[in-house]
N, C-alpha and C positions, 0 to 999 in steps of 0.2 A: 370596478376594474377586476379582471379575472385573476385567478391564482397564478396563471402561467402566461408569459408573453414570449413569443418566438421572434427572432430577428433574422431576416433573410435579405442581405444586401445585394444578392445576385439572383433574383427570382427568375422563373421561366414558366412557359406553358410547354408541357411535355406532350408530344404527339407519338402515338403508337399505331403501327399497322402490321398486318400479316402479309407476307409475300411468299409465293411458292419457292422461288429461287433467286438469290442475289448473284448477279453476274454483270461484268463490265459491258458498257455501251448499249445493252439491250433495254427495251422498254419493259419495266417490271410492273405488272398490274397488281395493285395493292388492294387490300380491303378498305372499307370506309375508315377514315382515321378516328381514333379516340383521343380526346384532349383532356388532360388533367392539369391542375395547378401543380407547380414544381419548384424546386430549390430546397436546400436542406431544411431550413427552419419552417418553411411552409409544409413540407412533408411531415415533419415532427408534429406540427399543429394539427394536421389532418388525422394523425394516429391518436393523439391525445383526445381530440374531439370524439372520435369513434369509440373510445374506451369510456367516455362519459366525463372527461375532464373539462374544466373551465379555462378556456384558452383564447387568446387573441393573437393574430399574426400581424407583425409589423414589417413593411417592405416598401420600396419605391416602385412606382409604376409609370410607364410612359407609352403613349400611342395606343393604337387599337388593340394590340396584343396585351398591353397592360390592363386595359378595360376588360378584356376577356378574362384575364387572370383573376381579377377581383370578382367578376360575375361567377366564375367557376367556384370560388371559395364561398361566395354567398349561397350558392346552390347547396353546398355541404353544410350550411349553417354555421360557418366560422366567421367570427367578427374580424374585421381588418382595420388596422391603423396604417394609412398609406400616406406617402409623401410623393410629390410630383418629380418626374424626371423628364429631361428634354429629349431623351433617346427612347426608341422603341424597346419595350421589354423583349428579352430574347426568347427563342424557342429551342427545344431539344427534340431529337428525332430518334425513335427506336423502331427497328424493323425485325420481326420474327420470321425466320425462314422456315416454312412448314416442312419442306423436303428434308432438311437436316436436323431441325430442332435448334439451330444456332440462333443467337440473337446479336444484332448489330446496333450499336449505340453511337449516335452522333451528337456530341455535346458541344454546343456553340458558345463562344465567349460572350460575356456581357459587354455592352458598349461602355465607353468611358463616361463615368459620372463626374460632374463638376463638384468642387469642394462644397459649395453651398448645398448640393443635393444630398451628399452623404452626411454632412453635418446636420441637416434637417432631421434625419433619423435619430441622431444623438439628442438633439434639442427636444424632439417630441417625447423621447423616453424620459429625459430629465424633467419635463413638465408634467408628468403623470401625477394626478392628485391622489389617487388611491394606489397603494403600493402592491405590486405582485409579490408572490413568495418565491417564484422561480423566473429567471430570465435565461432563455436558451438562444445562443448565437450559433448558427449552424450554416455550413455551406462554403462556397468559394468566395473570393474577393475579386470584383471586376476591376478593370483598369481605372485609374484615377483615384481609387480608394486606398488609403495607406495600409500597410501591413499590420499596423497596430489598431485597426478599427475594432476588432473583437476585444482587444485589451481595453479600449475605451468603453465598450459596452460593459465589460466586467466591472470597470471602475464605477460606471453609473449604477450598475446593479447593487454594488456595495452601498452607495449613497442612498439607495432606496430600501436598504435592509433586505434585499432579495438574494437568494442563492444563485450564483452564476454557473451556467452549463455551457461548455464550448465544444463544438465538433467541427474542426477544420484541419488544415495541414500546412506544412512548410513554415515559412516565415510568420504567417498569421498565427499558427499554433505556438510558435516560439515566443512571440510577443505577448500572447494571452497568458502563457504560463509565467512569464516574467512579471505580469501584473498580479498574478495569483487568482485562481478560480476555485470554485467548490468541486465541480465535476468536469472531467474531460473524457471524451470518448474517441480515442484514436483507433485505427485498425493497426494490424501488425506492421505493415509497411511504413505507416506514418510514425509509429513509435520507434521503429528501427532507424528511420531516417533522422529522427530527432536525437537519438542517443549515439548514432554512428556505429552501432553494433548489430550483429545479425539476429540475436535473440531467438536462437534455435530451439530452446526448451522452456518449460514453464518456470524453472528455477531462475533462469536469466530474465525472463519476462517479468516475473514478480519483483525481482531485484530492481529492475529498471523502473517499475511503477513505484516501488518503495523509495527509490532515490528521489523521484519527483515529489512524493508526499513528505519525505523527511526534510527536504530543502525548502518546504513551505510553498511550493508552486501550486499544489492542488491538494484537496482533501480526499477525493475518491477518483480512481481510474477504472473505467469500464473499457476493457481491451477486447475488441472483436478479432477472432482468429480464423474466420472463414470456415473451411471444412474441418478445422480442429476445435471448433466450439468458441468459448469466450471465457474471459477472466474478469472478476470484479475484485479490486484490491483497495483496502483502506489501511489505515495505520496499524490496526490490530488484527485484521482478518483478510483472508484471501480465499475466494471461491472460484471453482472451475466448473463450467457447464460443458457437458459432453455434447457433441453435435447430434442433432435429432435425425432419426431415420425417416426422411420424408422425400417426396418427389420434388425436385427442383424444376420449376417452370420458368422463373425469371428472377435474376439477382437484383433487379432495379428496386431501390428503396429499402433494401434489407437493413442497412445500417441506420437509416432514418427511422424505420419502424422500431428497431431495437431501442434507440434513444427515446422515442416517443413513449414506448411502454415503460421504460425505466423512470422517466420523469413523472409520468402519470402516477405510477405506483408510489413513488416517493412523496408526491404531493398529496396522495391519499393517506399518508401516514404509515405505509408499509415499511418494515425494516429492510435493510439492504439486501439480505438474502432473498426475501420474498419479491422485492422489486426486481432483482436480477432474474428471477424465474419468469416474471411477466415480460421482461425485456427480451429474453431468449425466445420465449413463445411468440412474441410479436415479430422478431426478426425472422424466425422460422416460418411463420404464417405468411410473411411477405413473399418469400421465395416460392410459395405454393400458388401465388396469384399471378395471372398473366400481365405482361406489359408493365405499366406504371400504376397498377391497381393498389399497391401497398397491402397491409394486412387488414383482415376483417375482425371485428370484435368476436364473432362466433368462433373463428379459428383460434384466436388467442386464448379464449376461455377453454376451448377443447384441448389445446396442446399444453397449456400450463401444467397440469398435473403430471404430464409425461416427461417434463424436463428433469434431467438428472444433474444434480449439483453436489459436488464434494467440497468440503472445507479442507484446505491444504494446511494442516496443523503445523507442519515443520517449516512452512514458508516464512 
């Protein structure tokens, strides 16, 4: 059994094309489509694998698109633990407008899963004979799956003796934090929505993270801030990473790449500050890559020494 298992309950095949101009009613001639495996946990697994980590992706599959999804992961050398679904696995569609440089993302909802189908993922995890060290639950929750699904994953992770890592939003995030997790990776909008406050400065952001830690909801908070960089907050330390001066090509997968880099580095025994550096480099590398490409190992290694991190002593 690998060091890391990722759980994606709403997986997808991501389609990316280039088009000269997006306009209504017109026939828009596109480039040949590029298809990549997608969904939060699957993207995290792809990044961990590229960095040399030992990872398996767990997810439900259905129909011909589900078979394609598993085939795409097989091509990347990523092991899968799949459970069957009666519905076709979803697709997402991203179009890059070459005339303007704008990107258009069409994210489709997952089809409704039956109770037996999402419970099969929990049962498969509970039945693992060899225990992983990290369990990463990431992405959205499709219809039919309860809001506390990731909380149940965290509970199973505890029973396996694994660290639980959650990246989701809304009621699913709230339920997971009530269960208590080891690491959570919200973006600023997600954390602000959870706390009900604007969180306009680092002082307020760190205070919100420390409230979660102090109340026993989580051990470590990795907060992504978009163009303002990122924060990593623990009980005793708070680190701020400045945004990197790079050319942004595509924002798709930046958060997943960040989380993949963080979990990979922690699983390799790196201390939080060094793992944070890898995470920021991975997230930055992702925005340099077109479409749904995610980060490359070469770019992560190249950018990591350039990441500027300050410890906020007074926080």
